[in-house]
Each structure stands twice: as C-alpha cells, then as structure tokens.
N, C-alpha and C positions, 0 to 999 in steps of 0.2 A: 274887332278885327279890321274894320275899315280904317281906324287910326293907324294900325300897324302897316297896312298897305300904303297909306298916304305918306308915312314917315320913312318907309323903306321900300322904294320902288323896285329895287333889285329883287327883293323877296317876292314882290307881287308878280314879277315876270317868272320867277322860279316857281311860284305857286300855280300860275296859269299854265306853265308847261306840264305840271303834274295833272292839272284838271283835264287838259286836252288828251293826254296819254291814257289816263286811267278810265275815262269813259269808254274809249276804244278797247282797253284791256278787258273790261267787264263784258262787253259785247262778245269779244273773242272767247273769253272763258266759258260763257254760256253756250256759244256755238260749238266749242270743243267738247264739252261734257255731254251736250245733247247728241252730237254726232256719234260719239263713241257708244253711249248707252243705247242709242237708236240702232246702231249696227249690231250690238252684242246682247243687249238686255241683261247685262251682268254687272254687278257692283264691283267684282274683281277687275273687269276691264277698265272701269272708271278709275279704280285704284291704280292700275298700271299707267294710265295716261297722266295721272297726278304725280306718280313717281318720276315720269319724264319731265315734268315741270319743276320738280324740286331737287332731284339728285345732282344734276350737273352744276347747279348754282352752289350747292353745299361743297362740292369737290373743289371748285375753283375759287371760292370766296377768299381763302387766305391769300392766294396770288393776287386777286383783284384788290384786296385791301392794301397790300404792299405797294402796288402800282398807284393807288389813290393817294398815297403819302409821298410819292416820288414825282408824279406827273401832274399836269393840269386836270383838276377834277371836272372842270367845265368841258374840256375837250373829250374826256372819257365819256361823259354823259351824252354829248352830241354824237360821238362815234357809236355808242351803244344804241341810241335811237335810230340812227341811219341803218345800222345792221338789222334791227328788228323790222324796220320799214321794208327792206328788201326781202327778208325771209317771209314775212306775213303776206306781202304782196304776191310772192310766188305761190303761197298756200291758197290765196284767193283765186289765182289763175288756174291752178290745178283742180280746185274744187269746181270752178266754173266749167271747165272742159270735161269733167267727169273722170279725170285721170288720177284723182287723189285716192290713195289707199292707206291702210293702217301703217305700213312702214314709212311712207312719206310724211304722214301726220306726226309720227313719233320723231322723225328726224327734224322736222321743222320746230316741233315743241322743244326739243333739246337745244337747238340753235337759239331760240328766243330766250330760253332759260339761261344760257351762257351769257348772252348779251346783258340780260337783267342783272346777272351776278356782278357785273362791272358797274352798271348804272346805279344800283341801290346803295352800295357803300360810299360811292362818290357823292351822292345826294345827301346822305346822312352826315358825311364829313364836311360838306360845303355849307350846309344850312346854318350852323352856329355863327359863321362869319358874316352872314347877311343881316342879322338882327342883333340888337343889344342883348346882353346876357339876361337881364331881368325880363325880357320878352320871349325867352326861349320856349317856355312851356306853351305860351299862346301861339307861337310860330309852329311848333310841332302839332298842336291841336288844329291849327288852320290847315296844315298838310293832311292830317287825318280826316279833317272835314271834307277834303277833296275825295278821299277814299269812300267816305260815307255817301256823298252826293252821287258819285259815279256808280256806287254799288246799288243805289236806288234806281237811277235813270238807266244805267247800262243794261241790266237784265230785262227791264220792261221794254226798252227800245229794241234790244236784241231779240227777245221772244217775238215781238211784232214783226221784225225783219225776217226771222226764220219762218214764221207762219205765212207771211205775205209774199216774200221774195225768195227766201232761201239762205242757206249757209254762206255761199260765196260772197254776198254783199256784206255780211257781218264781218268776215275776214278782211274785206277790202277797206271797210271803215276803220278797223283797227290799224291797218297799215298806214292810212292817211293820218291817223292820230299820232303815230310815232314821228312822222315827218313834221307835223305841227309842233310837237314837243321839242324837236331839235331846233326849229326856228326860234322858239321862245327862249330856250337856253342860250342860243347864240347871242341874244340881246342882253344877257346878264353879264355884268363885269365881275370877273372872279375876284373875291376878296383876297387881300394879302395874307399869306401864312408861310411859316418856315418849313420848307420841305425837308423830308428825311434824306440823309446821305445814302449813297449806293454802297452798302456794306455787304451785299450778297443776300439772296433770298432767305436762306436758312438762318443767317444772323439776324435778319429783320424779323423773322418769325419768332426767334428766341427773344428778341427785344420786346416784341408784342406780348409774348407769354410772361416775361418779367414785369412789364407794365400792368398786365392783368392781375398778377399776384399782388401788386401794390394797390389794387382796388378791391378790398375784401368783400364789399357788398355784391359786386358783379360775380365774383367767384362763388359766393354763398347761394346766389339765386340760380346759378346755371343748372345744377342737377334737377331741382324742382321744376324749372321751366322746360327742361328736356322732357320730363315725364308728362307734364301738362300738354305740351305740343303733340306728343305721341297720341294721347287719347282725344285731343281736339280734332285729330284727323278724321274722326267719325262723321263730323259735320259735312265736309265736301263730298265724302263718299256716299253718305246716306241721302243727301238732298235730292239727287235725281231719281233715286229709288222711291222716295216718298211721293214725288210729283207724278211719276209714270205708273208705278205698280201699286201704290197704296191709295192715293187719292184720284188716280185715273184722270189727271188734268193735263197731261202732255207738256209741250214746250211752254205754253202759257202759265201752267202751274209752277213749273221750274222757275220761270221769270219772276212770278209773284213771291216765291219762297226766298230767292236770292235778293230780291228787292227789299223784303222785310228785314233780312240780315243787314243789308246796306243801310236801311233806315235806322237800325240800332247803332251802326258805326257812326252815322251822322249825328244822332242824338248824343252819344257819348262824347264825341269831339266838340259839339256845341257847348256842352256843359263845361268842359275844361277850357275852351277858347275864351270864355267870358270870365274865368276865374283868375286867381292870382298865383297858381302854382304851389299852394301850400297843402300840407297834410298828405305827403306822398305815400307814406306807409298805409294810411287808412284807404286812400284811393286804390292802391294796388290790390290790397286784400279784398276790398269791395268788388273790384272788377273780377278777380278770380272766383269769388263766391257766386256772383251773378251767373257766370258761365256754367259752373257746376250745377247750380239749382235749376237752370233752364233746360238742361238735357232731359230730365224725366218729364218735363212739361211737353217737350216735343214728342217724346216717346209715346205718351198716352193721349196725344191730341186726336180727337175723332174727326176733325175737319181741317181742311187746308189752311184756313186763316188762323185757326188756333195754333197750328204748328208754326205759321208765320210769326205770330206774336212771340212764341218761344225763341225763334231765331232772332227776332229783334232784340230780345233781352241778351242773348249771346253776343250780338253785335255791340251793344252798349258796354258790356263787360270787357270785351276784347279791345275796344277803342280806349277805354280808361286805362287798361293794363299797358297797352302799347305806348301811349303818350307818356304815361308816368315813368315807365322804365327807360324809354329812349331818352327822355329829358335828363333823368338822373345820370345815365351813362355818359351823355354828352358833357355834362357839367364836371364829371369826375376825370375825364380824359383830356390830355394835352392835345393842342391843335395838330402838332406834327406827327402824332401817333394815332390820332382818332380813326383814320381810315382803316388801318390794318387791324386795330383792336375791335372796332365795331363789326368788321367783316368776320373776324375770328369768333367773336361772341355769337354772331348770327349763325355761322356754320355749326358751332357747337350746340347752340340751342335747337337747331333744326336737324341735327345729325341723324336722329332716328325717324324723321318724318317720312322718308321714302319707304322704309320698312313698315311704318305705321299705315300708310295707304294700302299696301298689299294685305297686311293683317286685317285691317278694318273691312276691306273688300271681302275677304274670306269669312270673317265673323258676321258681316251683314247678310251674306248669302246663306250662312248656316243658321243664325239665330234671328234673322229678320231685323229691320231697323230698330225696333224697340229694344231688343236685347243688347245691341251694340251701343245704343245711346244710354241705357241705364247703367251698364258696366262702366262706360267712360265717365259719366257724370259723377258716379260714386268715387272713382279714383281721383278726379279733379278736386272734389271737396276734401278728401283726405289729405292731398298734397297742399291745399290751401291752409289747412290747419297746421301743417308742418312749417310753411312759410311764415305764419304768424308768430312762431317761436324763435325765428332767426334774430339773434342779437344785433347783427349788422344792420338789419332793416329797422330795428327799434331805435337805433342811434341816428337815423336820418332825421 
C-alpha cells in the first residue's frame, strides 16, 4: 500500500480525505444510535433513525449518478462535504443548547444522507482514474482499510467522548471531519474522463439501464444482494440492544461492539490490500459465508467480547464482499457511464434496506436479538448457496 501511495500521490490525498471523514462518521453514528436508544429504549426507534440514514440516499442515487457523469466529480464531493459540515455543525449546536429533539435529529439525518448520496457515487466513479488498472483491487482495499480503521477508532473514541463530555462534542468532531475531507479533496487533481452528453434525465437512466443489461454479472448478483442486504440490517438494529439491554454495558459496550466490527473490516481490507486481486468468485462466496455463519455466534454469545468476536467475523466477510464486487463492477463499466450505473446498482441493492430496518426493529422487539440474528443468518447462508450456482460468477 505504501508503494501505491508513493506512485500515485493524488490517490493518497483522496484516501486521506476518506480517512478524515470516516473517523468522524463513526463517532457521529455511535452518538446518533446511542442518543435514540437512550431516549426510547426501543429497537424499533433505532430502526426508524436508520431508515432516515438510508432511504433518502436510495431515492436520489439515480439522479446523483447522472450528475456524476455530467459534472466535475471532484466538485460534487467537495460540495457534499461542505453541506454535511454545515448540517452536522448545526446538529452539534442544537444538542449543546438542549434544543435538539427527535424531529430535528431526523431532519439533519435526512440532509446528511442526501449529501452522502452525491458524494459516494462520485468517489466510486473517480477512484479508477487515480490508479493504474492493475492496482484497482489494492486501491479499493486501501479505501476499505480506511473504513476498518475508522470503525475501530471511531466508536472507541466516540464512546469515550459521550461518557466524558457528551453527545454535542461527538457531533462537532464529525462536522470538522467533513471540512477536513473537503480540503483534502480540493488538493486532488481530477483525472481526465469523457463526460456524458446532456440527453435528458430519463434518457440517461435508460442508457444506464441498457449498459447494466450489457453486464450480466451485475444483473445476476442484484437480486441475491438485495436479499442479503435486507437481512444484514439485523446487525445495526441489534447491536445497541445487545450493549444496553443484554450485556448491560452502556455506551462503552456499544463502542466495543462497533469497534470489533470495525476491526473485522480492517482485517478483511488488509488481506486484500496485499493480494493481487485474483480469485474473485472464491473471495465473494467466502465473504458471504463468513457473514451468515457469524450471525448465530453473535446470537448465542454469553459475553460481550464473544459477541464482539462474532461481529469481527461479520466485518471481515463484509469487507471482502464489498472490495471484490466493487472492483469487478468498476472493471466492467465504461468511465463515462460508471457514475450513473454504480449509483443505480447501489440504489437497487439497498432498495429494501429502509423497510428492513423497520422490520428488524419489530422482529428484535418481538423475538429478542437472538431470534432476529438466527433467522437472518440462515437466510444469508441459503442465498450464498444460490450465488455459488450463478454461471455468470463462475465465468469470472
């Protein structure tokens, strides 16, 4: 990875922007989930705030993807970071003054999700132009490595902040992280690429759909991934319930569980960052299987740290799956259409996630965390067996 940074300084600045932003994101996410569960003591309420983090992005992703193929991806990322800086800064101030209520929290969460819906496809579309094609897997792994490192450090740091100082500072740090990310992106020279012509929003969506049909592997994987994403939603819904109601460990326990998950993300990214990007089918299937097998481990864990080990295995599997599939998709797609198609694929893959958060909140309240995790793990393993039979994946 050091060689990659040295030979491609633009990618290093791009990577640094992600590092700064995602540490703040993890602190923010922990503060958000903890605040909602502390107010309500309900898994359903946690599910509803997670709906607010995901649904707006799914709805506007197709529009964002079209814009990412027309306009400067660098400027889109900077604008999204500045918007998130202002919104989360307002959230920190409202929380500090005691004026923050549930409606304001939902509104700010929706606004951040909308900005992220523009930032993420722009980043995914821009990254392949920053590194040589043969280094794309390692570059994606390095980006996911950021997610892993931030997912370890952010919750531990955030739980300490919440315990010692409170939620407002956690929000304030996230706001500053978005400002730092914008400054780093401003130092990146945007790579040359052929921009899509302005043929109308609907025509461009049709063009994206047609291009998607020309990539049979992506189409074949969509339905199974939608199902897996639906049942994976049990993890973010159940985690605060495990920390507070099962293990009685409070914000510190929540930070430990989220950090264990982050440690898994880091480990999976590290494995692929030092590899050569071969064996994509085996890597994807292994990642899906690890996720499904870890769910019952978490469900039957008698101790906080045992559940944390299960979450670490989930993180490893998720990291391997994300890096492998993103790299495959980036290689299959043309530069001029990559933004809209990646955004469309993301929106479709996550289309049921907002519903899943609500359903998993109800299931967790009714069946307890163990029931939700066991059912979800079983479905994920069954879908993994289905993915293993896809002829499109066998041809990779």
